[in-house]
C-alpha positions as CSV (number, residue, x, y, z in Angstrom):
1,M,-18.1,17.9,-14.9
2,A,-17.6,14.3,-13.4
3,I,-18.8,11.5,-15.8
4,K,-21.1,9.3,-13.5
5,L,-20.3,5.4,-13.4
6,P,-22.8,3.0,-14.7
7,S,-24.1,1.2,-11.2
8,N,-23.3,-1.8,-12.9
9,L,-19.8,-1.0,-12.2
10,Q,-19.9,-1.1,-8.4
11,G,-19.6,-5.4,-8.1
12,I,-16.3,-4.5,-10.2
13,L,-15.0,-1.4,-7.9
14,W,-15.7,-3.3,-4.9
15,S,-13.1,-1.4,-2.6
16,V,-14.7,2.5,-4.1
17,N,-17.7,4.2,-3.7
18,I,-18.4,5.0,-7.6
19,D,-21.1,7.9,-6.6
20,N,-18.1,10.1,-5.9
21,F,-15.3,8.0,-8.0
22,D,-12.8,10.2,-9.6
23,F,-12.7,7.7,-13.0
24,K,-9.6,9.4,-14.8
25,K,-7.5,9.9,-11.9
26,N,-7.7,6.2,-10.8
27,K,-8.1,5.2,-14.3
28,D,-5.3,2.3,-13.6
29,Y,-7.4,0.6,-10.8
30,V,-10.6,0.8,-13.0
31,I,-9.0,-0.4,-16.6
32,H,-7.2,-3.3,-14.3
33,Q,-10.4,-4.2,-12.0
34,V,-12.6,-4.3,-15.7
35,L,-10.2,-6.3,-17.3
36,A,-9.9,-8.5,-15.1
37,Y,-13.5,-9.2,-13.5
38,G,-15.4,-7.4,-16.0
39,S,-18.1,-8.8,-18.5
40,W,-18.6,-8.1,-22.2
41,E,-20.8,-5.3,-21.3
42,H,-18.0,-3.8,-19.3
43,L,-15.1,-4.0,-21.2
44,F,-17.1,-2.3,-24.2
45,W,-18.1,0.4,-21.5
46,L,-14.1,0.5,-20.7
47,V,-13.3,0.9,-24.8
48,N,-15.5,3.5,-25.4
49,K,-14.6,6.1,-22.2
50,Y,-10.9,4.9,-22.3
51,G,-9.8,4.1,-26.0
52,L,-8.0,0.9,-26.7
53,K,-4.5,2.7,-26.3
54,E,-5.1,3.9,-23.4
55,I,-6.2,0.8,-22.0
56,K,-3.2,-1.5,-23.8
57,D,-0.9,1.6,-22.1
58,T,-1.8,1.3,-19.0
59,F,-1.4,-2.7,-19.1
60,V,1.5,-2.8,-20.0
61,Q,3.2,0.0,-18.1
62,I,1.3,0.1,-14.5
63,P,1.0,-3.5,-13.9
64,A,-1.7,-5.1,-11.1
65,K,-1.6,-8.7,-9.7
66,D,-5.5,-9.1,-10.2
67,Y,-5.3,-11.7,-12.9
68,T,-5.9,-15.5,-13.0
69,E,-3.8,-17.2,-15.3
70,R,-6.2,-17.8,-17.4
71,T,-7.8,-14.1,-17.2
72,F,-4.3,-12.6,-17.9
73,N,-3.6,-15.0,-21.2
74,F,-7.2,-13.9,-22.3
75,T,-6.4,-10.0,-22.0
76,Q,-3.3,-9.8,-23.1
77,K,-3.8,-12.0,-25.9
78,V,-6.9,-11.7,-27.6
79,L,-8.3,-8.8,-25.9
80,L,-5.4,-6.5,-26.2
81,N,-2.8,-8.0,-28.5
82,I,0.0,-7.5,-26.5
83,P,3.3,-9.9,-27.2
84,D,4.8,-11.6,-24.6
85,N,7.7,-9.7,-24.6
86,A,6.4,-6.7,-23.4
87,V,4.9,-8.1,-20.2
88,D,6.2,-10.3,-17.4
89,K,2.9,-12.5,-15.8
90,R,4.8,-12.8,-12.8
91,F,3.8,-9.0,-11.9
92,Y,-0.1,-9.6,-13.3
93,V,-0.9,-13.3,-12.1
94,K,-2.2,-13.6,-8.2
95,T,-0.6,-17.3,-8.1
96,F,2.4,-15.8,-8.9
97,P,4.9,-15.0,-5.3
98,R,5.1,-11.5,-5.3
99,I,8.5,-9.9,-6.6
100,I,10.3,-7.4,-5.0
101,R,11.9,-4.8,-7.3
């Protein structure tokens, strides 16, 4: 059975239609969008659905260049308590030039 996303997430997940969206298959997109653009209500929903370990693992292993520097620092240090040496902000912060691997 598909789990319906709360309608208040549509503004954060603007590039998809949440009515027929598989949030498990696209967890990296959902996690980064909520971390980068969500409210406290969205963050509580995110932790409830995915769990803190899954969110941290996704944040570290699948970077997304969606964050402002302030949002990245808050997410990394305060919300997820991830050490500086575990992530490279150039892969997350929009104002850094793209890195070609």
